[in-house]
N, C-alpha and C positions, 0 to 999 in steps of 0.2 A: 203236595206230594201225597199220593194215595197210599194207604196202609190197610192191611186186612183187619186191624183192630182200631177201635175208637173208644173213647172214654165217655160214659153216660151216667146219668142219675135217674133214679126212678123210685116210686113209693109202692109199698105192698100192704094190703089190708090183712090184719090178723084177727080172725073172728073169735078166737078163744078168749075166755075171761069175760068179766063184766064190762060192759061198755064197748066202745069201739076203739081199736088200737091200730095206728098207722106207723109203719116203719119205713124210713127213707134209706135208700141204698145208693152207693157210688162205686163204680168199677169199670173194668174194660169189657167191651162187648164186641164180638166178632161181627163184622159187617155182613149183612144179609140175614142175621138171626136176631131174635129178640131175647136171647138168654144172656145172662151174665156168667161169663166163664171164669174170671178171676176178680172177685169183689175185693176192693181195697179196704173198705171199712163200712160199717153200718151204723147209722145214727138213729136209734129208735126215738120216736116222738109220740107221746101218749096224750090223747085228748080226753077231756072229761067224759064221764059216762053219759051224761044227759046232753052232751054237745053233739052236734051233727058235723060230719066231715065238711071240709071246705068244698066249694063248688068245683066241679070238674069241667074241663073243656074237651069236647069230643072232636077229634080231627081224624082225617083219613089221608093216606098217601095217594096222590093222584096217579101214581104209576102202577103200584102193586095193590092199591086199595086196602092196605093194612090200616086198621083203626087203632087209635091211641087215645088215652084219657090223660089229660094234663091238668095240673093244678092251675087255677086261674091266676095265681101269683106269678107263674112262669110265663104267662102270655100277656104282654102289655096291650095297651089300647090300640096302638098302631100295628100290632102283630109282631111275631118273633120268628126268625129262621130256625127251622128244625131239620133234622136229617133222618130219613127212614132207616131203621135198623135192619131192614131186610134187603131192600134194593139199593140203599145208599143215596137216594134222591134227597136233595135239599129243597125244601119248599117253605112257604110262609104260613105259620099257624096263626089263625085269627080267632077271636071270640065269636060265638054264635050270633051275637047281636050286632056285629059290625056290618056296615053297608057294603055292598059289592064294590062300590067305587073306591074302597080303601086299598084295593090291590095296587093301584098306581101310585100311592103315596110313598114317600121315602120313610124308612124306619126311623125309630128314635135315634138321637145322637149316641145313646149308650148301647145301641144294638151291636152285635158282633157277627160278622160273616166268617164262615170257615175259610181257612187258607186255600186260595186257588179258586174260590167261587166267583161267579160273574157279578156284576153290579146289579142292584135292584132296579128293575125297569118295570114298564107297564105289564109286560108279559110274565109268564111263570119263570121263576129263578130255580134252576136245577143244576146239579153237578153230574156230569157224565161219568159212568164207570170206566175203569181201566180197559182200554182196547176198543171202546165204542167210538163211533164217529161223533164228534161234538157238533152241536147245532151252530149255525153261523154266528149267533150272538155270543156264544161262549167258547169259541174255538181257541186253540193254542197254536201259536206260530213257532216254528222250529227256529232255533238260534242260527243265524247266518243265512236263512232263506229269504227270498224276496217276498215281502208281504203283499197280500192281495189289495186290490183297489179299495181304498178307504172311502167312507162316506164323506161328501164334501162338508157337511155340517155335523160333526160328531156330537154325541150326547154328553151333557155335563155329568160328572160323577155324582152319585147320590151321597147324601150326607151320612156320616157315621159308618163308612164302609172301609174296608182294607183293600188296597190295590196291590195286586200280586206283582212280584219282581218281573219286569220285562213285559207285562201285559198292558193292553190298552184299557180304555175306560170301562168297557163293558164286556171284555172277553179275556180269556186266559190263553196265552200262546205257548204251546208245548215246545220244548227244546228239540230241534231236529225235524219237526213235522212240517208238512206243507201248509201254507196259510190259505184259509178260505176267505171268500169275500165277506167282509164284516157287514152286519146288519145295522142299519142306522136306528138306534133307539130314540125314544122321545127325549127331548132335552129336559134336564132336571136342574133344579137350583143347586148352586154350589154348597158344599157342606161347610158347616161352621166348625165342627170338630171332627176331623178325619185323620187317620194314620196311613201314610203312604209307605208301602214296603220298599225295601232296597231294590233299586233297578226298575221300579214301576215307571212306565212311560205314559205320557198322555195320549190322546187319540190322534195326534198328528200336528198340533199347533205348537209354536214355541212357548216355553214356560214363561209364566208371569209371576209377579210377587204373590206369595201364598197368603191365604186369609189369616185372620187373627186366631190365636189360641190353637194352633195346629202344629203337630210334630211331624217332620219329614225325615224318614229313615235314610240311613247312609246309602247312596247310590240311586235313590229314587228320583225319577224325572218328574218334573211338574206336569200336572194335568193341563190340558189345552184350554184355551179361552176362545170362545167363538169369534171374537173380533180383536185384532191387535190395535193398540192405541197408536195414533199417528205421531204423537209427540208426548213426552213425559211431562206431566203436570207437576207443579211444585208440591212438595209434600205438605199434608195437612196435619194438624195436631193429632196425635194417636189417641185412639179410644182406649178406655181402661182394659178391656179384654185383650187388646193388641199391644199392650205396653211391654210385656215380656214374652219373648218367643224363643224357642231353642231349635236351631237347625243342625241336624246331625251331620257328622263328618262324611263328606263325599256326596251328600244329598243335594240334588238340584232344587232350586227354589220352586215351590208349587205355585200355580196360578191363583189369582184372586180376581175380584170384580174389577171391571175397567175403571170404575169410579173410585175404588178404594186405593188410597195411596200406600206406599211402602211403609211399614211400621218404623216409627222413629227410634224406638229403643228395643233392640232385640239382641240376642246372643247368637252369633254365627260361629258354629263349631268349626274347628280347623279342617280345611278341605272343602267346606261347603261352597256351593256355587252362588253366584250373585243373585240377588232377588229380582233384578230387572231382566226382561226378556232380551235375548240376543237379536240383533237386527236381521240376521239371515235365517232364522228358524232353528230347528233342533237337528244336531248331527246324529244321523242314524247309523247303526252298525253296517259294515261293508257287506255287499252282496256275496254269494258263494263264489262267483268268478272273479271278484275284484282282488287285485294284488295289494296287500296291506304291508308288504315288507318295506316299502319305501316311505311309509308314513312316519312322520316325526313323532317321537314319544315326548310328551311334555315333561320337563324336568321340575321336580318339586324339592325345594330346599327345606329340610326339616328344621325345626327349632333347635338351636344349640350346636348346629353343624358349621355355621359360619365362623370366620376368624374373629376372635375376641380382641378388643383393643388392649394394648399394653397399658399398664398403670403409669400415670404421669409422675414426674418427680415430686416427692413430698406427699405421695398418696399414703393413706393409712396402711398399717401392716396387713389388714384383712384383704386389701386389694392387690397386694404384692403376691404374685404367684410363686410358689416354692417349686424348685426343680424336682423332677421325678428321681427316685432313688437310683434307678438304672442309669439315668443321665449323669447323676453325681458320681457313680462308680466309674462310668466311662471317662468322665473328665479327670478323675483322680488317676485312673490308669494311664491316660495320655500324658498327664504331668509327670508321672513316674517314669514312663518311657522316655520322655524328653530329657529328664534329668539324667537317666542312665546313658542315653546316647551322648549327652554333653560330656559326662564323665569319661566315657570311653574315648571320645574324640580328644579330650584333654590328655588322657593317658597316652594315646598314640602319638600326639604331638610332643609330649615330654620325652617319650621313648626315642622318637626320631632325633630330637635335639641332643639327648645324651649319646645316642649312637654316633651322630655326626661328630660330637666333641671327642668321644673316645677314638673314633677312626682318625680324626685329625691329629690327636695326640700320638696315636700309634704310628701313623704314617710320618709324623714329625720325627719320631725316633728312628724310623727307617731312612729318612732323608739324611744321607751321609754327606758331610762336607767334603770338599776336594782334598783338604789336608789330611783327613782321616783315610781317604782312599790312597793317598800317597804312602801312608804308613802301611797299609795292607800290601801295596805293590812292593815296598821295600822288604817286607817280611817274605813275600813270595820269591823275590830274587835271592834271598838268603837260602831258600830251599834248593836252589840250583847248585850251591856249593857242596851240598850233600855231606857235610861233616856233622858230627853230633853237637858241637858247640853252636854252629850256625843254626841248626834245626831247633835247638833248645831256645835260642834267642828269638827265633821266628815264632815259636809256639807261645812264648810269653807275651809277645805283642798281640798275637791273634786271640789269645784268651781274653785279654783286656778289651779288645774291640768287640768280641762276641758278647761280653758282659754288658758293655755300654750300648751296643746296637744288636739286640737279640734277633731282630727281623732282617738283618743284613745277610743275604744269601752268600755274597762273595766272601765275607769274613768267615762264615761257618764252613764253606766249601774249602777254603784254603787251610783252615784249621784241620779239617778232616784229611786233607792231602798230607799235611805234615805228620799227623799221627800215623797215617798208613805207611809212610816211608820209614818212620821210626820203628814201627812194628816189623816191617820187612827186614831191617838191619838186625834187630835183636833176634828175630827168628833165624836169620842166616848164621849169626854167631852161635846161637844155641844149637842149631843143627850140626854145625861143624864140631862143636865140642861133644855133642852126643855121639857123633860118628867116631871121634877120637876115643871116647870111652868104650865104644863097642870094639874098636881095634885093640885096645889094651886088654879088654876082657878075653878076646880071642888069643892074644899072646900068652896071657897068664894060663889059660886053659891048656894051651899047647905045651908050655913048660912043665906044668904039673903032670901032664899025660906022658911026655917023652922022658922027663927027668934027665935031660941032656941039654947042654954040656955039663961039665963037672960043677960049674958055679950056677947051675940053674936056679938054686934056691936064692942066691943073691939077686939074680935077675928077676925072679918072681917077686921078691920083696920090693924091688924098685918099681915094678909094674903096679903093685898094690898101692905103693905110696902115690904114684901118679894118678891112679884111679880115685884115690881119696881127695887129692887136690881138685880133680875135675868135678867131683861131686860137690865139693864146697863152692865151686864156681858156678855150676849149672843150677843148683837149687835156687839161689836168689834170682837168677835169670829167668827161671820158669815162673816164679811169682811175678816178676816184672812184666813178662809177656802176657800173663793172664790179666793183670790189672790194666795193661794198655789195651787189650782187646775189649774189656768192659767199657773203658772210656771211649774207644773208637765206636762201638755200637751205639752208645748214648748220643754221641755227636751226629752219627748218621741218622738216627731216628729224628732228632731235632731238625736236621737239614731237610729230611723228606717231608716234614709237616709244614714247612714254609711254602708260601705260594711262589709261583714263578715271578722272577724279577725282570730286569732288563736283559739285553743280550750278553753283556759282560758277566752278569751273575749266572746266566744260563751256561755259559762256557766254563765258568769256574765249577759249577755243579757237575757237568759232564766230565771234566778233567778228573775231579775227585772220584766220581763213580767208576770211571774206566780204570784208574790205577788200583782202586780197592778191589774191583773184580779180578784184575790180573794177579794181585797178591793172594787173593782167596782161591785162585785157580778156577774161576768161572769163565770158561772160554767164550761162550756165546755172548754173555753180557759184556765182557771185556772188549771183544771185537766190535760189537754193535755200538757201544758207547764211544769207543775210539774213533769209529767212522763218523759218527754224528759230531764229534768234537772237531774233526777235520773239516766237515761241511760248514760248521759255524765259524771257521777261520782259525782254528787251532793249528798253527804252523810252527810252534815252538818245540816240537819233538816229544811232547808228553803222550801222544797217541802211540809212538813207537816204543816208548818206555813201558806203557801199559801192556803192549803185546809181549815184550821181553819178560816182564814180570810174570805174565801168564805162563810162558814157556818154562821158566825156572820153577814155578810153584806147582805145575801140573805133574801128576804122577806118571801118566802114560802119554807124554807129549811125543808126537812123531819125530823121527830124526831130522827130516827136512825142515821142520819148523824151527829147530835150534839153529841150523845154518842160516835160514832166512832171518831170524832175529839177530844173528851176529852181523850179517850184511847191513841190516837196517841200523844197527848201532854204529858201524863204521861210517855209514853215510852221515849219520847225525853228528858224530865227532868231527867229521870233515867240515860240516856247515858251521858248527858252533863249538869251539874248543873250551869255552868257559863252562859248559854244562858238564859237571864231573860225573853225574849218574851214569851216562852211557859207557864210560870207561870201566867202571866197576861191574856193570851188567855184562859187558863184553868179556871181561876176565872170567866171570863166573860161568858164562856160557861155554867158553873154551875149556874150562876145567871139566865140565860135564862131557865134553868131547875128548877128554884126556889129552889135550894139547897144552901141556904144562908151560912150555917156554913162551908160547904166544900169549897165554893167560897172564904169566908173570910180567910180560912186556906191557900189557894193558894196565895191570895194577900199578906197575912202577910209574907209568905216565900219570895215573890218577894221583899218586902220592906226590909226584913232582909238581903237579898243578895245585894241589891242596895238601900240604904236609900234615894237616890236622885230620885227615880222613883216616880214622882208626880202623874201619872195616877193611880197607885196602891193605893197610899195613898188617893187620892180623892174618889176612889170607896169604900175604907174601911170607910172613914168618912161619906159618903153618906148612906151606909148601916147601920152603927151603930148610926146614928142620929147626927153625928158631923156637923161641919160647912161644 
């Protein structure tokens, strides 16, 4: 590669002082000038005063005719390549006593050619400046271009020369420039000690085994041999200078003499090409128009990349490979996850087993035997007698069943129905007595206001005595009604939390809800539940009872609803005379219509069917002026 600076050495004479003084300089010199612009160092060398300076060799540049004086030690017997500092031409400097025929000889093996210079041939060796057209013998071929027609018999490279990367034996091929027709130089003997630069190619023949004691640079192609051997001869014992040789990585084996065998002991650097020539010649780079996309790229397996064999059983600890810390951490995490998943699975299985066992035990408690259901049915039939003693006996049985079977909807619904009927009867008695107290208070107020008749004071005292008796009777009744309401609300909450059972349990729940809504005066709920009870097969008259309870408990019930309820009670009494509740409800409805005689007839019939019915007897006594 051309550069505007070059490194040079020179000597300068210092006339000052006694004797003669010579100073040697070394530095960078601009090409085309003989001055030192940036000297690196100076090494003065003083000669004795009586000594004469060393002989000088006078040379001249054949191009610009610049003259130079060189120390004779710098110019060997065979000549030395030098470069003109003015025009940059490289030529061979020879001593004045050399014969003209020495121009065609090869330089000494220790000689050095500048990078990119052409091989020493019989003609003048020169380096073209940048931008000038090179001569045919030292032209540069552009990378990828089609080379010009080569000489059929190329010249052998001279000994002790440096072959440029990609150049042929006697010329330098420039990257990208068109190739000129090479000039066939005179053949020269092969070099004994030569350095081939990376990528340097021969003059066109396949490479052959390199000569002894030669170093081939990485990528350098072997120089051509004029004649290819027909068959490889058996190797001969190696010579001492050929015993050890180093072939650089990637470098192709250089050629050698046809008679010289391949060295027996040499060091082939990794990637070095074989020393024997290929049978089909040298593969050249593709032409500019050639498609190289489909060419196969050779694969190269680097050392250490192949799979290593596993250590055999019983191998020493040094051969056993230890796992990577990341692999150990991953394996530990996988084991932890496996244990966690197994524990979770076992927990889910245990929970499922416990849930199934608990559900089986709970449903086992809900599974009511037939004999227990018969007890519930007997308690429900007692509720149809509607007297306090029968209701108390039924509640006792139902409380025991609910305690034993808390998930039995039928038992809880029947218990709620009995408590609702008891609450309604106690409220009815309490209302009647509170109404009597209000009437007595009105009478007392009238007597005290009118003060007539003459014994009004005696009558007033009697009214006060009656009021005191009613107060003593009503106060415990108020407490009992409040306590019964609390019990009833708790029973209803427990009933509502239970899941739906079979159809019989559903009918029992609707029956209890409809009667409770009627006693509480909730018209819509009482009517809707009664209708659903009928749809589920409730033909025993409890739907009509729920409607009559609603009419009696409502504060603003329409008059026609009372008459409708009385008719429904009469129909129910005609169907089933053992059901005492419709008789009492009919008498109460007739009392609200102020039909006292008809009401007393219904109440008398109820007492006749069940003499233990205390509510009917109390209503009769109250209406007829009894106690």
